[in-house]
VOGU-297353 format. One line per field, with one value per atom (N, C-alpha, C): atom name; residue number from 1; x, y, z negated. Coordinates in steps of 0.02 Angstrom, whole numbers. Atoms other than C-alpha are relative to their C-alpha. Example, Ala and Ser with C-alpha at 12.3 -4.5 7.8 and 13.67 -1.06 7.14 Angstrom:
<atoms>
a	(N; CA; C; N; CA; C)
k	(1; 1; 1; 2; 2; 2)
c1	(45; 615; 45; -42; 684; -39)
c2	(-59; -225; 60; -59; -53; 55)
c3	(0; -390; 0; 3; -357; -37)
</atoms>
This chain:
<atoms>
a	(N; CA; C; N; CA; C; N; CA; C; N; CA; C; N; CA; C; N; CA; C; N; CA; C; N; CA; C; N; CA; C; N; CA; C; N; CA; C; N; CA; C; N; CA; C; N; CA; C; N; CA; C; N; CA; C; N; CA; C; N; CA; C; N; CA; C; N; CA; C; N; CA; C; N; CA; C; N; CA; C; N; CA; C; N; CA; C; N; CA; C; N; CA; C; N; CA; C; N; CA; C; N; CA; C; N; CA; C; N; CA; C; N; CA; C; N; CA; C; N; CA; C; N; CA; C; N; CA; C; N; CA; C; N; CA; C; N; CA; C; N; CA; C; N; CA; C; N; CA; C; N; CA; C; N; CA; C; N; CA; C; N; CA; C; N; CA; C; N; CA; C; N; CA; C; N; CA; C; N; CA; C; N; CA; C; N; CA; C; N; CA; C; N; CA; C; N; CA; C; N; CA; C; N; CA; C; N; CA; C; N; CA; C; N; CA; C; N; CA; C; N; CA; C; N; CA; C; N; CA; C; N; CA; C; N; CA; C; N; CA; C; N; CA; C; N; CA; C; N; CA; C; N; CA; C; N; CA; C; N; CA; C; N; CA; C; N; CA; C; N; CA; C; N; CA; C; N; CA; C; N; CA; C; N; CA; C; N; CA; C; N; CA; C; N; CA; C; N; CA; C; N; CA; C; N; CA; C; N; CA; C; N; CA; C; N; CA; C; N; CA; C; N; CA; C; N; CA; C; N; CA; C; N; CA; C; N; CA; C; N; CA; C; N; CA; C; N; CA; C; N; CA; C; N; CA; C; N; CA; C; N; CA; C; N; CA; C; N; CA; C; N; CA; C; N; CA; C; N; CA; C; N; CA; C; N; CA; C; N; CA; C; N; CA; C; N; CA; C; N; CA; C; N; CA; C; N; CA; C; N; CA; C; N; CA; C; N; CA; C; N; CA; C; N; CA; C; N; CA; C; N; CA; C; N; CA; C; N; CA; C; N; CA; C; N; CA; C; N; CA; C; N; CA; C; N; CA; C; N; CA; C; N; CA; C; N; CA; C; N; CA; C; N; CA; C; N; CA; C; N; CA; C; N; CA; C; N; CA; C; N; CA; C; N; CA; C; N; CA; C; N; CA; C; N; CA; C; N; CA; C; N; CA; C; N; CA; C; N; CA; C; N; CA; C; N; CA; C; N; CA; C; N; CA; C; N; CA; C; N; CA; C; N; CA; C; N; CA; C; N; CA; C; N; CA; C; N; CA; C; N; CA; C; N; CA; C; N; CA; C; N; CA; C; N; CA; C; N; CA; C; N; CA; C; N; CA; C; N; CA; C; N; CA; C; N; CA; C; N; CA; C; N; CA; C; N; CA; C; N; CA; C; N; CA; C; N; CA; C; N; CA; C; N; CA; C; N; CA; C; N; CA; C; N; CA; C; N; CA; C; N; CA; C; N; CA; C; N; CA; C; N; CA; C; N; CA; C; N; CA; C; N; CA; C; N; CA; C; N; CA; C; N; CA; C; N; CA; C; N; CA; C; N; CA; C; N; CA; C; N; CA; C; N; CA; C; N; CA; C; N; CA; C; N; CA; C; N; CA; C; N; CA; C; N; CA; C; N; CA; C; N; CA; C; N; CA; C; N; CA; C; N; CA; C; N; CA; C; N; CA; C; N; CA; C; N; CA; C; N; CA; C; N; CA; C; N; CA; C; N; CA; C; N; CA; C; N; CA; C; N; CA; C; N; CA; C; N; CA; C; N; CA; C; N; CA; C; N; CA; C; N; CA; C; N; CA; C; N; CA; C; N; CA; C)
k	(1; 1; 1; 2; 2; 2; 3; 3; 3; 4; 4; 4; 5; 5; 5; 6; 6; 6; 7; 7; 7; 8; 8; 8; 9; 9; 9; 10; 10; 10; 11; 11; 11; 12; 12; 12; 13; 13; 13; 14; 14; 14; 15; 15; 15; 16; 16; 16; 17; 17; 17; 18; 18; 18; 19; 19; 19; 20; 20; 20; 21; 21; 21; 22; 22; 22; 23; 23; 23; 24; 24; 24; 25; 25; 25; 26; 26; 26; 27; 27; 27; 28; 28; 28; 29; 29; 29; 30; 30; 30; 31; 31; 31; 32; 32; 32; 33; 33; 33; 34; 34; 34; 35; 35; 35; 36; 36; 36; 37; 37; 37; 38; 38; 38; 39; 39; 39; 40; 40; 40; 41; 41; 41; 42; 42; 42; 43; 43; 43; 44; 44; 44; 45; 45; 45; 46; 46; 46; 47; 47; 47; 48; 48; 48; 49; 49; 49; 50; 50; 50; 51; 51; 51; 52; 52; 52; 53; 53; 53; 54; 54; 54; 55; 55; 55; 56; 56; 56; 57; 57; 57; 58; 58; 58; 59; 59; 59; 60; 60; 60; 61; 61; 61; 62; 62; 62; 63; 63; 63; 64; 64; 64; 65; 65; 65; 66; 66; 66; 67; 67; 67; 68; 68; 68; 69; 69; 69; 70; 70; 70; 71; 71; 71; 72; 72; 72; 73; 73; 73; 74; 74; 74; 75; 75; 75; 76; 76; 76; 77; 77; 77; 78; 78; 78; 79; 79; 79; 80; 80; 80; 81; 81; 81; 82; 82; 82; 83; 83; 83; 84; 84; 84; 85; 85; 85; 86; 86; 86; 87; 87; 87; 88; 88; 88; 89; 89; 89; 90; 90; 90; 91; 91; 91; 92; 92; 92; 93; 93; 93; 94; 94; 94; 95; 95; 95; 96; 96; 96; 97; 97; 97; 98; 98; 98; 99; 99; 99; 100; 100; 100; 101; 101; 101; 102; 102; 102; 103; 103; 103; 104; 104; 104; 105; 105; 105; 106; 106; 106; 107; 107; 107; 108; 108; 108; 109; 109; 109; 110; 110; 110; 111; 111; 111; 112; 112; 112; 113; 113; 113; 114; 114; 114; 115; 115; 115; 116; 116; 116; 117; 117; 117; 118; 118; 118; 119; 119; 119; 120; 120; 120; 121; 121; 121; 122; 122; 122; 123; 123; 123; 124; 124; 124; 125; 125; 125; 126; 126; 126; 127; 127; 127; 128; 128; 128; 129; 129; 129; 130; 130; 130; 131; 131; 131; 132; 132; 132; 133; 133; 133; 134; 134; 134; 135; 135; 135; 136; 136; 136; 137; 137; 137; 138; 138; 138; 139; 139; 139; 140; 140; 140; 141; 141; 141; 142; 142; 142; 143; 143; 143; 144; 144; 144; 145; 145; 145; 146; 146; 146; 147; 147; 147; 148; 148; 148; 149; 149; 149; 150; 150; 150; 151; 151; 151; 152; 152; 152; 153; 153; 153; 154; 154; 154; 155; 155; 155; 156; 156; 156; 157; 157; 157; 158; 158; 158; 159; 159; 159; 160; 160; 160; 161; 161; 161; 162; 162; 162; 163; 163; 163; 164; 164; 164; 165; 165; 165; 166; 166; 166; 167; 167; 167; 168; 168; 168; 169; 169; 169; 170; 170; 170; 171; 171; 171; 172; 172; 172; 173; 173; 173; 174; 174; 174; 175; 175; 175; 176; 176; 176; 177; 177; 177; 178; 178; 178; 179; 179; 179; 180; 180; 180; 181; 181; 181; 182; 182; 182; 183; 183; 183; 184; 184; 184; 185; 185; 185; 186; 186; 186; 187; 187; 187; 188; 188; 188; 189; 189; 189; 190; 190; 190; 191; 191; 191; 192; 192; 192; 193; 193; 193; 194; 194; 194; 195; 195; 195; 196; 196; 196; 197; 197; 197; 198; 198; 198; 199; 199; 199; 200; 200; 200; 201; 201; 201; 202; 202; 202; 203; 203; 203; 204; 204; 204; 205; 205; 205; 206; 206; 206; 207; 207; 207; 208; 208; 208; 209; 209; 209; 210; 210; 210; 211; 211; 211; 212; 212; 212; 213; 213; 213; 214; 214; 214; 215; 215; 215; 216; 216; 216; 217; 217; 217; 218; 218; 218; 219; 219; 219; 220; 220; 220; 221; 221; 221; 222; 222; 222; 223; 223; 223; 224; 224; 224; 225; 225; 225; 226; 226; 226; 227; 227; 227; 228; 228; 228; 229; 229; 229; 230; 230; 230)
c1	(-13; 12746; 39; -38; 12869; -45; 48; 12728; -42; 39; 12624; 39; -42; 12769; 8; -7; 12791; -64; 64; 12606; -10; 11; 12600; 45; -45; 12752; -27; 28; 12666; -59; 56; 12509; 24; -26; 12609; 31; -29; 12694; -53; 55; 12522; -43; 32; 12475; -67; 64; 12337; -56; 50; 12249; -30; 22; 12235; -69; 67; 12050; 0; 4; 12003; -28; 35; 11957; -72; 72; 11771; -13; 17; 11703; -72; 65; 11559; -53; 50; 11477; -43; 41; 11415; -46; 40; 11335; -72; 69; 11147; -44; 48; 10994; -3; 2; 10988; -63; 58; 10839; 23; -15; 10848; -42; 35; 10805; -17; 9; 10824; 36; -32; 10856; -34; 27; 10834; 47; -40; 10891; 30; -35; 10990; -48; 50; 10828; -35; 29; 10784; -62; 60; 10646; 17; -11; 10630; -16; 17; 10630; 14; -8; 10630; 10; -9; 10670; 53; -51; 10807; 60; -59; 10983; 31; -32; 11061; 73; -72; 11250; 24; -24; 11332; 73; -70; 11512; 6; -14; 11583; 75; -71; 11749; 29; -36; 11879; -9; -2; 11874; -49; 51; 11726; -69; 68; 11540; -48; 55; 11381; -56; 56; 11235; -60; 63; 11054; -50; 50; 10932; -69; 71; 10743; -32; 23; 10674; -61; 57; 10525; 23; -26; 10640; 26; -23; 10687; 43; -41; 10793; 69; -68; 10982; 47; -52; 11138; 64; -62; 11308; 57; -60; 11486; 41; -33; 11582; 68; -65; 11757; 3; -10; 11798; 66; -61; 11926; -7; 9; 11941; -72; 70; 11765; -47; 40; 11705; -12; 18; 11613; -16; 10; 11628; -33; 40; 11501; -12; 22; 11484; -64; 63; 11307; -25; 27; 11211; -58; 53; 11088; 30; -29; 11111; 13; -6; 11103; 71; -68; 11284; 48; -51; 11447; 10; -17; 11490; 49; -49; 11618; 15; -19; 11701; 76; -71; 11872; 8; -20; 11949; 72; -67; 12097; 26; -34; 12220; 41; -35; 12288; 69; -69; 12477; 40; -36; 12555; -25; 20; 12553; -26; 25; 12483; -66; 60; 12317; 12; -14; 12344; -66; 68; 12187; -7; 23; 12100; -70; 64; 11951; -27; 33; 11826; -61; 55; 11680; -43; 40; 11540; 42; -38; 11611; 68; -65; 11763; -3; 9; 11691; 30; -26; 11747; 75; -73; 11929; 17; -18; 12017; 63; -58; 12134; 31; -35; 12259; 13; -8; 12282; 37; -38; 12406; -5; 7; 12372; 51; -53; 12517; -17; 19; 12481; 49; -42; 12543; 36; -30; 12575; -12; 6; 12610; -33; 33; 12504; 38; -32; 12547; -8; 15; 12465; -33; 24; 12449; -53; 47; 12355; -66; 62; 12229; -39; 33; 12191; 16; -12; 12171; -25; 23; 12094; 59; -51; 12191; 1; -8; 12254; 54; -45; 12339; 14; -16; 12431; -14; 23; 12364; 36; -20; 12441; -38; 39; 12345; 6; -1; 12320; -70; 65; 12162; 8; -12; 12150; -28; 29; 12042; 41; -41; 12140; 73; -70; 12304; 44; -36; 12360; 2; -8; 12421; -38; 31; 12336; 28; -23; 12379; -52; 47; 12279; 8; 0; 12234; -65; 60; 12111; -1; 11; 12040; -47; 41; 11971; -19; 25; 11863; -42; 38; 11786; -70; 69; 11598; -7; 10; 11522; 12; -16; 11531; 74; -73; 11715; 21; -18; 11709; -29; 26; 11627; 40; -43; 11723; -29; 16; 11688; 65; -59; 11812; -16; 7; 11839; 65; -58; 11957; 0; -9; 12026; 50; -44; 12097; -4; 4; 12126; -67; 66; 11951; -55; 48; 11866; -1; 7; 11798; -45; 41; 11729; -11; 15; 11644; -9; 6; 11649; -20; 16; 11590; 31; -35; 11687; -19; 8; 11663; 65; -63; 11819; -12; -2; 11847; 71; -70; 12018; 45; -46; 12152; -26; 30; 12031; -52; 50; 11928; -39; 43; 11780; -40; 24; 11725; -44; 39; 11587; 5; -6; 11599; -47; 45; 11493; 10; -3; 11475; -60; 58; 11310; -8; 13; 11232; -34; 37; 11140; 47; -46; 11271; 12; -17; 11333; 46; -43; 11434; -34; 23; 11384; 55; -51; 11501; -35; 29; 11439; 55; -43; 11525; -31; 25; 11504; 36; -38; 11598; -43; 44; 11446; -27; 25; 11390; -72; 67; 11240; -32; 28; 11221; 49; -41; 11284; -27; 19; 11283; 26; -19; 11283; -10; 7; 11313; 13; -8; 11294; -5; -4; 11320; -13; 11; 11272; 48; -45; 11382; -31; 18; 11372; -61; 53; 11245; 32; -35; 11290; -16; 19; 11206; 8; -6; 11227; -66; 56; 11098; 22; -13; 11084; -33; 31; 11054; 30; -21; 11067; -36; 25; 11044; 13; -8; 11022; -8; 1; 11056; -65; 62; 10897; 16)
c2	(68; 4902; -3; -2; 4949; 14; -15; 5024; -61; 60; 4868; -52; 49; 4758; 19; -23; 4865; -15; 13; 4853; -75; 72; 4666; -28; 23; 4639; 17; -19; 4734; -45; 44; 4629; -70; 66; 4468; -3; -3; 4525; -12; 12; 4509; -56; 54; 4340; -19; 18; 4310; 47; -49; 4463; -16; 10; 4404; -32; 29; 4374; -71; 70; 4191; -6; 17; 4113; -17; 10; 4088; -64; 57; 3974; -20; 19; 3876; -12; 14; 3837; 60; -59; 4016; 19; -18; 4019; -25; 20; 4012; 52; -46; 4090; -7; -3; 4143; 36; -32; 4186; 50; -50; 4345; -18; 25; 4280; 55; -56; 4437; 60; -59; 4612; 63; -66; 4793; 52; -53; 4953; 46; -44; 5095; 42; -34; 5172; -48; 49; 5011; -34; 30; 4957; -69; 68; 4772; -5; 16; 4705; -74; 71; 4534; -9; 14; 4451; -53; 48; 4353; 37; -24; 4378; -59; 52; 4277; 18; -10; 4255; -43; 34; 4210; 18; -16; 4201; 56; -54; 4352; 0; 8; 4320; -56; 54; 4216; 4; -5; 4284; 51; -47; 4404; -31; 25; 4383; 56; -47; 4468; -19; 11; 4487; 39; -33; 4529; -10; 1; 4575; 14; -13; 4564; 3; -8; 4635; 45; -45; 4725; 73; -68; 4877; 23; -20; 4876; -53; 44; 4793; 31; -27; 4813; -52; 43; 4742; 13; -7; 4711; -38; 33; 4658; -17; 22; 4556; -31; 34; 4495; -38; 39; 4358; 16; -3; 4381; -49; 53; 4221; -23; 19; 4184; 60; -61; 4362; 16; -23; 4418; 75; -73; 4606; 20; -17; 4681; 75; -68; 4853; -4; 5; 4883; 69; -63; 5014; -12; 5; 5044; 8; -2; 5032; 71; -68; 5222; 27; -26; 5248; -56; 50; 5152; -8; 13; 5070; -58; 54; 4949; -17; 27; 4863; 1; 3; 4874; -35; 30; 4764; 21; -23; 4845; -40; 24; 4763; 57; -55; 4887; -24; 20; 4873; 61; -57; 5005; 64; -63; 5166; -9; 13; 5082; -39; 41; 5013; -36; 40; 4871; -32; 17; 4840; -38; 31; 4737; 28; -31; 4808; -26; 10; 4779; 44; -47; 4876; -20; 9; 4880; 17; -12; 4871; -33; 33; 4769; -74; 72; 4597; -46; 40; 4533; 1; -5; 4575; 42; -31; 4627; 42; -44; 4776; 4; -8; 4819; 74; -70; 4982; 4; -11; 5040; 73; -68; 5194; 9; -14; 5269; 64; -58; 5387; 58; -59; 5563; 21; -19; 5600; -56; 57; 5457; 21; -13; 5447; -33; 30; 5392; -75; 72; 5222; -13; 1; 5194; -54; 53; 5029; 9; -11; 5088; 58; -59; 5260; 7; -1; 5253; 64; -62; 5425; 40; -43; 5548; 0; -6; 5579; -49; 51; 5448; 16; 1; 5450; -70; 63; 5314; -15; 25; 5211; -65; 60; 5073; -22; 27; 4968; -22; 18; 4952; -63; 63; 4770; -3; 0; 4806; 43; -46; 4955; -20; 19; 4875; 62; -63; 5048; 20; -23; 5129; 65; -63; 5271; 25; -31; 5392; 50; -48; 5502; 5; -5; 5530; -28; 19; 5464; 40; -29; 5557; -46; 45; 5447; 35; -28; 5512; -53; 48; 5412; 27; -18; 5413; -1; 1; 5427; -69; 69; 5238; -12; 7; 5196; -47; 49; 5055; 18; -22; 5155; 60; -51; 5266; 25; -30; 5385; 12; -6; 5387; 45; -41; 5509; -4; 4; 5473; 61; -56; 5615; -21; 14; 5575; 58; -60; 5746; 34; -31; 5813; -52; 54; 5644; -21; 17; 5603; -61; 57; 5443; 4; 3; 5426; -72; 68; 5271; -2; 12; 5199; -67; 60; 5069; -23; 31; 4949; -34; 30; 4900; -59; 56; 4731; -23; 18; 4698; 42; -35; 4741; 3; -5; 4744; 56; -51; 4886; -20; 23; 4831; 60; -63; 4970; -10; -8; 5004; 72; -68; 5155; 11; -15; 5243; 69; -65; 5388; 43; -38; 5442; -11; 11; 5438; -67; 63; 5274; -59; 57; 5150; -15; 18; 5060; -60; 58; 4915; -48; 51; 4751; -52; 50; 4626; -60; 62; 4447; -43; 50; 4330; -68; 64; 4158; -58; 52; 4057; -62; 57; 3946; -24; 29; 3827; 23; -18; 3892; 55; -55; 4043; 59; -60; 4221; 54; -57; 4363; 63; -59; 4529; 65; -68; 4707; 47; -44; 4851; 74; -71; 5038; 42; -50; 5190; 59; -57; 5343; 53; -56; 5477; -14; 20; 5379; -31; 19; 5348; -69; 66; 5179; -52; 55; 5010; -38; 44; 4891; -72; 71; 4703; -40; 46; 4566; -69; 69; 4383; -44; 38; 4256; -75; 72; 4068; -28; 30; 3962; -40; 37; 3895; -73)
c3	(22; -19227; -65; 62; -19363; -59; 54; -19466; -16; 12; -19442; -39; 35; -19497; -73; 69; -19652; -40; 34; -19696; -13; 6; -19664; -56; 52; -19777; -69; 65; -19918; -19; 14; -19903; -18; 16; -19901; -69; 68; -20061; -53; 46; -20142; 30; -36; -20069; -29; 31; -20196; 20; -20; -20128; 68; -69; -19948; 3; -3; -19908; 27; -20; -19889; 71; -61; -19723; -17; 11; -19700; -40; 42; -19836; 16; -27; -19764; -54; 52; -19932; -18; 17; -19949; 57; -57; -19777; -8; 2; -19759; -33; 29; -19838; -75; 73; -20019; -23; 31; -20127; -52; 53; -20231; -61; 59; -20404; -49; 46; -20507; 28; -29; -20444; -25; 15; -20491; 30; -31; -20409; -53; 47; -20486; -42; 41; -20550; -48; 45; -20644; 26; -29; -20524; 29; -25; -20481; 74; -69; -20304; 12; -15; -20220; 75; -71; -20054; 11; -19; -19966; 30; -35; -19901; 37; -41; -19759; 9; -8; -19752; 58; -60; -19586; 12; -15; -19524; 50; -47; -19435; 13; -14; -19350; -41; 34; -19441; -76; 73; -19618; -28; 24; -19631; 4; 2; -19657; 18; -9; -19600; -48; 46; -19720; 24; -19; -19685; -56; 53; -19823; 27; -12; -19807; -69; 69; -19968; -3; 12; -20041; -4; 2; -20053; 68; -66; -19869; 33; -40; -19735; 10; -4; -19736; 30; -27; -19655; -39; 36; -19733; 33; -23; -19696; -62; 61; -19825; 11; 3; -19869; -67; 60; -19994; -32; 39; -20132; -56; 49; -20230; 0; 7; -20294; 8; -6; -20262; 73; -66; -20107; -5; 0; -20081; 65; -58; -19963; 3; -15; -19889; 41; -35; -19829; 20; -26; -19733; 46; -50; -19593; 69; -67; -19404; 27; -27; -19382; -4; 8; -19437; -18; 15; -19454; -75; 70; -19620; -2; 6; -19687; -72; 66; -19834; -6; 15; -19915; -67; 63; -20050; -13; 19; -20137; -59; 60; -20254; -28; 33; -20380; -21; 13; -20384; -22; 27; -20498; 33; -32; -20393; 70; -67; -20237; -3; -12; -20177; 66; -59; -20054; 21; -19; -19954; 65; -62; -19822; 14; -16; -19728; 67; -64; -19590; 2; -8; -19521; 59; -59; -19395; 61; -60; -19220; 2; 3; -19274; 16; -16; -19230; -53; 55; -19400; -7; 8; -19372; -62; 64; -19532; 7; 0; -19545; -68; 64; -19680; -12; 19; -19775; -66; 61; -19905; -20; 26; -20012; -56; 49; -20112; -37; 41; -20256; 11; -12; -20223; -63; 63; -20406; -50; 45; -20526; -66; 64; -20683; -57; 59; -20859; 1; -3; -20835; 67; -68; -20649; 13; -14; -20655; -38; 38; -20784; 29; -26; -20712; 75; -72; -20524; 33; -29; -20500; 28; -27; -20394; 76; -72; -20219; 24; -28; -20111; 74; -71; -19945; 27; -29; -19830; 65; -65; -19691; 11; -14; -19605; 72; -68; -19451; 20; -27; -19346; 42; -34; -19289; 70; -67; -19137; 47; -40; -19072; 1; 9; -19131; -4; 8; -19182; -73; 68; -19341; -11; 17; -19431; -67; 61; -19572; -24; 28; -19690; -74; 73; -19871; -28; 37; -20000; -65; 66; -20150; -37; 40; -20289; -65; 63; -20431; -36; 39; -20571; -13; 17; -20595; -76; 72; -20768; -29; 20; -20778; 15; -7; -20806; 55; -52; -20678; 68; -64; -20537; 25; -29; -20418; 66; -65; -20274; 38; -42; -20130; 60; -60; -19987; 40; -45; -19841; 45; -46; -19735; 53; -56; -19564; 50; -41; -19488; -11; 7; -19453; -5; 9; -19484; -73; 71; -19657; -8; 19; -19733; -75; 71; -19902; -22; 25; -20010; -73; 70; -20175; -19; 21; -20274; -69; 65; -20418; -17; 21; -20514; -46; 46; -20594; -4; 8; -20665; 45; -44; -20538; 72; -66; -20391; 2; -12; -20322; 63; -54; -20215; 26; -27; -20097; 61; -61; -19973; 23; -25; -19860; 60; -55; -19730; 29; -35; -19609; -18; 22; -19688; -75; 72; -19862; -12; 8; -19828; 2; 5; -19885; -73; 69; -20039; -1; 8; -20107; -48; 46; -20187; -7; 14; -20269; -33; 26; -20292; -31; 31; -20414; 15; -23; -20334; -33; 35; -20465; -13; 10; -20496; 67; -63; -20358; 13; -24; -20260; -41; 39; -20374; 2; -1; -20365; -45; 41; -20490; 34; -38; -20402; -39; 26; -20456; 59; -57; -20335; -20; 16; -20327; 62; -52; -20225; -12; 9; -20194; -45; 43; -20329; -43; 46; -20432; -61; 61; -20614; -27; 24; -20636; 55; -48; -20553; 5; -9; -20484; -12; 11; -20510; 55; -48; -20382; -8; 10; -20431; 52; -56; -20292; -10; 3; -20274; 70; -67; -20119; 9; -14; -20039; 19)
</atoms>
């Protein structure tokens, strides 16, 4: 409980970071207006956004490139989604970059939309901590379903694209891999237990329209997915 109180206090210190409660205007079916994968190939289809718990979302894509599921968290006007396939667990994390710390909120398959908190502290401080986030971090967090604390490490490496990052969590003998897209002081991350996962970040600043950019682990280019509400 003391660890949870410490984590919660850190998140409250960054109140602007706290994910929004479910925003009903984004719910429903969206048409994919323009999209291309990381190889530059076009695809088309739809994505349905539904509420999941109090402050998370479920997404279901039906596209010419395949069928996928996702879990999303809102941060301001941005919807960050971790996506994958039913064969393995996957999830989403939104980190706010605060000097030598990453203060995050996360959810995953099997969490029923409940949102956990996670704080990663850089092991060795850099010259410009908020600009260069690569390195190793010690992690403490809280699982909202188990109501238990956890500890581990994260290693973050930058992809060839300066705004794309690969992440690897180590919790004893359990490992998770992730891919992140950075925008300003936020890092939007999708993670998975297999290689079939990714992250997409939609900018929903315009009514009934979203501009999306997405990434795959260890791939040097991003994809595009722009959507319009039906």
